[in-house]
Backbone bond lengths (Angstrom), bond angles and torsions (degrees), N, CA, C in turn:
res aa  C-N    CA-C-N  psi(-1)  N-CA   C-N-CA  omega(-1)  CA-C   N-CA-C  phi
1 M - - - 1.453 - - 1.528 109.19 -
2 P 1.328 117.54 134.93 1.460 120.11 -178.92 1.527 111.25 -65.15
3 K 1.309 115.03 149.08 1.456 119.86 174.32 1.524 108.31 -72.01
4 K 1.326 115.73 159.16 1.465 119.78 -176.47 1.524 112.64 -54.99
5 W 1.321 116.65 -42.58 1.463 118.22 -176.08 1.519 111.38 -62.98
6 E 1.343 117.51 -29.78 1.462 120.29 179.47 1.524 111.58 -67.78
7 K 1.319 116.69 -30.89 1.464 119.50 177.67 1.524 111.52 -66.90
8 F 1.338 116.55 -28.91 1.462 120.62 -179.78 1.525 112.36 -81.17
9 K 1.327 116.23 -17.13 1.462 120.31 -174.08 1.526 110.05 -58.58
10 H 1.295 115.28 121.03 1.455 125.32 179.64 1.526 113.35 67.20
11 Q 1.328 118.16 1.77 1.462 120.95 170.16 1.533 108.48 -90.18
12 L 1.319 115.21 -31.75 1.462 123.65 174.30 1.519 107.59 -112.38
13 P 1.331 117.46 165.81 1.467 117.53 174.57 1.529 109.68 -51.88
14 T 1.318 115.88 129.43 1.457 120.99 -172.64 1.521 110.32 -124.06
15 A 1.329 114.91 124.16 1.460 119.97 175.04 1.529 108.30 -66.23
16 R 1.300 115.67 146.75 1.461 119.96 -179.89 1.527 110.98 -57.22
17 D 1.305 116.11 149.32 1.465 120.99 -170.92 1.519 115.19 -76.13
18 N 1.320 118.63 -0.73 1.460 120.46 177.75 1.530 112.07 -104.36
19 I 1.318 117.31 14.37 1.460 121.10 -176.41 1.521 110.00 -111.68
20 P 1.331 117.40 108.45 1.459 120.88 -178.11 1.524 112.96 -72.31
21 Y 1.307 114.17 152.19 1.460 122.91 176.89 1.521 110.49 -63.02
22 G 1.336 115.57 143.02 1.454 120.58 173.52 1.515 115.47 76.28
23 T 1.314 117.46 20.04 1.457 120.69 -178.71 1.526 110.36 -113.62
24 P 1.330 117.22 159.30 1.465 119.59 173.91 1.535 111.90 -58.57
25 D 1.322 116.28 -31.48 1.467 119.19 177.92 1.524 111.62 -62.71
26 L 1.330 117.66 -34.12 1.464 119.89 177.15 1.526 109.83 -66.46
27 A 1.322 117.62 -40.05 1.464 120.17 177.01 1.531 110.52 -60.12
28 L 1.327 116.74 -42.06 1.467 120.48 177.40 1.523 111.52 -65.89
29 E 1.328 116.57 -35.88 1.466 120.46 178.80 1.532 110.64 -67.08
30 I 1.315 117.15 -40.84 1.467 120.53 176.98 1.525 109.59 -63.30
31 E 1.310 116.12 -40.99 1.462 119.88 176.32 1.525 110.76 -61.10
32 R 1.331 117.13 -41.68 1.478 121.37 178.54 1.521 110.76 -61.67
33 L 1.330 115.97 -45.88 1.463 119.78 179.08 1.528 110.74 -61.85
34 N 1.317 116.55 -39.58 1.458 121.02 -179.87 1.526 111.38 -68.26
35 E 1.328 117.06 -39.97 1.466 120.88 178.73 1.523 111.35 -62.75
36 N 1.315 116.12 -32.54 1.463 120.48 178.84 1.521 111.92 -83.57
37 N 1.326 116.10 8.02 1.463 122.94 175.29 1.522 112.86 56.17
38 I 1.320 116.36 37.57 1.458 118.15 178.83 1.522 112.11 -110.51
39 L 1.335 116.52 15.61 1.458 119.10 178.05 1.528 112.38 -96.49
40 K 1.314 117.09 21.02 1.463 120.37 177.19 1.521 111.38 -59.76
41 S 1.316 116.56 -27.52 1.460 120.99 -179.99 1.525 111.82 -72.05
42 K 1.335 116.68 -13.01 1.466 122.73 -177.67 1.523 112.29 60.57
43 T 1.324 116.43 23.56 1.464 121.37 -177.80 1.522 108.98 -144.57
44 I 1.333 115.43 141.49 1.466 121.73 176.58 1.520 108.21 -127.67
45 N 1.315 115.39 138.16 1.451 121.35 171.81 1.519 107.48 -102.29
46 M 1.319 116.70 135.65 1.458 120.25 177.80 1.521 108.40 -104.01
47 A 1.306 116.42 106.09 1.458 121.63 -175.17 1.519 112.53 -59.58
48 Y 1.319 117.12 -30.03 1.466 121.14 -175.78 1.523 112.57 -76.31
49 Y 1.321 116.85 -29.96 1.459 121.37 -166.11 1.522 112.01 -111.70
50 Q 1.313 116.64 117.19 1.459 121.01 175.64 1.529 107.92 -60.17
51 D 1.295 117.03 138.96 1.469 124.03 -175.23 1.515 111.07 69.02
52 G 1.301 118.04 18.82 1.455 122.13 -173.99 1.506 113.96 -92.05
53 V 1.315 115.92 82.39 1.459 121.67 173.33 1.524 106.45 -127.49
54 I 1.325 116.27 127.60 1.461 121.98 178.57 1.521 107.26 -116.05
55 S 1.323 116.60 132.95 1.460 119.61 173.48 1.522 109.15 -122.60
56 F 1.310 114.76 150.07 1.459 122.29 -177.53 1.529 108.90 -115.82
57 K 1.285 116.39 100.18 1.466 122.12 177.43 1.524 108.19 -142.72
58 N 1.319 116.40 172.95 1.467 120.79 -174.71 1.521 114.24 -78.72
59 N 1.331 118.32 -25.36 1.457 119.97 -177.50 1.526 109.49 -152.50
60 M 1.321 115.51 169.82 1.466 120.60 -175.33 1.531 112.41 -64.59
61 K 1.319 118.35 -36.97 1.465 119.85 179.34 1.532 110.10 -61.75
62 D 1.327 116.15 -47.09 1.466 119.62 179.02 1.525 111.79 -62.82
63 K 1.335 117.15 -37.69 1.467 120.74 176.77 1.524 110.61 -63.36
64 G 1.329 115.51 -44.80 1.464 119.59 178.90 1.519 111.87 -62.28
65 D 1.328 115.81 -42.90 1.463 120.29 178.24 1.524 111.01 -61.74
66 L 1.333 116.21 -42.10 1.459 120.66 -179.86 1.525 111.28 -64.55
67 L 1.328 116.97 -46.63 1.462 119.92 179.75 1.523 111.48 -65.46
68 S 1.333 117.19 -36.46 1.470 120.47 176.05 1.521 110.71 -63.66
69 H 1.326 115.95 -39.74 1.466 120.37 177.38 1.532 110.48 -60.89
70 H 1.332 115.86 -48.70 1.467 119.36 179.61 1.532 110.80 -62.97
71 W 1.319 117.36 -42.22 1.462 120.84 -179.99 1.522 110.04 -59.67
72 S 1.340 117.24 -45.63 1.468 121.00 179.16 1.524 110.91 -62.41
73 K 1.314 115.81 -40.92 1.461 121.07 -177.10 1.531 112.03 -66.07
74 F 1.337 116.44 -40.23 1.454 120.30 -173.73 1.522 114.67 -103.45
75 S 1.325 118.79 -3.04 1.456 119.99 -173.98 1.518 112.96 -65.99
76 H 1.302 118.00 -25.35 1.465 120.01 179.47 1.525 112.59 -85.04
77 K 1.338 117.04 -11.83 1.458 120.37 -179.56 1.515 109.97 -90.30
78 S 1.302 116.78 148.77 1.462 119.67 175.82 1.514 108.73 -79.40
79 S 1.321 115.74 154.08 1.464 119.72 179.75 1.508 110.01 -75.81
80 C 1.347 114.87 156.85 1.477 121.39 178.44 1.494 110.41 -85.35
């Protein structure tokens, strides 16, 4: 069974798969995604990094609610 982050891959804005977590290149990739106005979902999937889902909210409860929403929305779809 795919891990949760794999279900989000390409369903949410997804950082390119050659960009490792915690690098300056990831910061540039987030900037690229934001410039293309595709961060409306307030969530990014990092194709390179297992467990790599970043959400942008004001507090942990809101982040959890957002990720639960995305999980519910995409859980019936197969991963790419």
